[in-house]
C-alpha angles and dihedrals in degrees: 000000000000116000092241090052092051091050091048090052091053093048089049093053098038096049089041086064091046090050089063096037107042103052098039107033092086089052089051090052091049089051088055088059100256117150126228096268092049092047090052091052093049096049090044094055096080089049092051090052089051090065091076111003100073092054091049092049091046089054090050091049090049091049092051093042094228136083106190097074089055092047090052093046095048095049092047092050090048090057092046094049093049089054088061090066088079092064100044131073134182133037101291095045091051090048092054094051094044090049089055091047090050092051090051099046102037097085099041103085098040089057093045092047091050090049091050094049091046092053091047092053110192094344098094091156087075090064092085099060089052097042094047089075087068088057091049089054090048092052094051095049098040090055095043095046094048092052091045094052091052089065103027131055119264090254087075086069091077094058091050097051094043092052093047094046089050089053089052090053090055094052090048086073088065096054107116118242119250110183116241118222127219113240137173121262090229091065091056094041091054090055093046093055095059111111091230091055093046091051091048094053091043090054091048089050091053092047092053093046086054090058094051095094091046096056096038104040113007094099092043090049092053095046090049088052090057103262120138123239088250090058090045089054092047091052091050088047092052090055092052092046087057087049091052091051089050093050090048091053094040097107090057093045092050090050093054104039138038120246089247092056092048092049093048092048092049092052091050089051089052090057091052095042098052094044088053092050093047098052101021102054091116092062119070089197091058091047091051092051091046091052092051086062088064086085087067102031094051110009100045094032096050095044091048093045094050090047091048091053088050089055097041093047105034130179116349093010095064102099095047090042090056090044091052089050090050092047099047099034108030095023108042094020094047093048094048091045095052096042090047090049090051091053095044093047092068098028103049105005135252098288094054090042088063088043089061088050089054091052092054090051091055091047089054090053090052092052093050093048091048103050118353117102113171 
């Protein structure tokens, strides 16, 4: 099996698991009786772990000189920890299991992304056609899980995510090896201290904070507004279909625009998207248009950000560069975004919570326009 095919298979399975987990986990927590502030804490825990765990795992992979054993181990432990949700109840028990799951899963994608970019060499525009298979997996499971949960109790959610995470662990065995290289911390630190790099990571942080309300409360917001779980699943699916189209057209986009321009445009789209969700929840047409922007706010943004990290941290710095991106953006940014959303949800209401998200998207655009040149 070709290396690109094996990577595509992993992305398909891994994001297939996320397609069932991400949109509906908050609904599962609500079904357990958790309140908004508790839900925000639970969904933020994996992001908090991402602040330090990816860098630690990257260092271990570098020391060993191989990434695949760590990818296999982290995906297997993720599946095992999710299975523990069936034997715990209450806020603190769920927190303990989710913390373990976060520790296990936090280092998986940075190592896979570094492997993918290493195998592609300088042809980062080919990332999209491989990564889009992850979006295909996400679409299939988000639609199927939404329809399933309309006819089955929320407890069925656990069986679905455990089975899908186990499938991801199997495909991790197919990920091709790309030897890690030992490097000095000083080399990475020197890169990190450049103003351009600081501005880039600050913009990524803002973009992830902006998505906090989406991942923590979007499904809850729609159900409270009267939409069925099937419609919720279809709206998530629409966003990922836009993402797939973006990944498919990525080589052409990369040929026509700089990474900085793509990042700035994606952040501006985030400002528009989250404002539309916040104040347009009563209109299905507005929600549809907002979800189409997911192609830009995740697809274009993520592809450009991963490629920018590859350029800013070339050669032997790749794994730790991707780990730093995961830690500062998805870790710290995700934790702050979800906790902030949990506070705002009760303090200022759902609409203004998404308004805060929109403001962070615009702030990210300003940072990119000010200093980032990639």
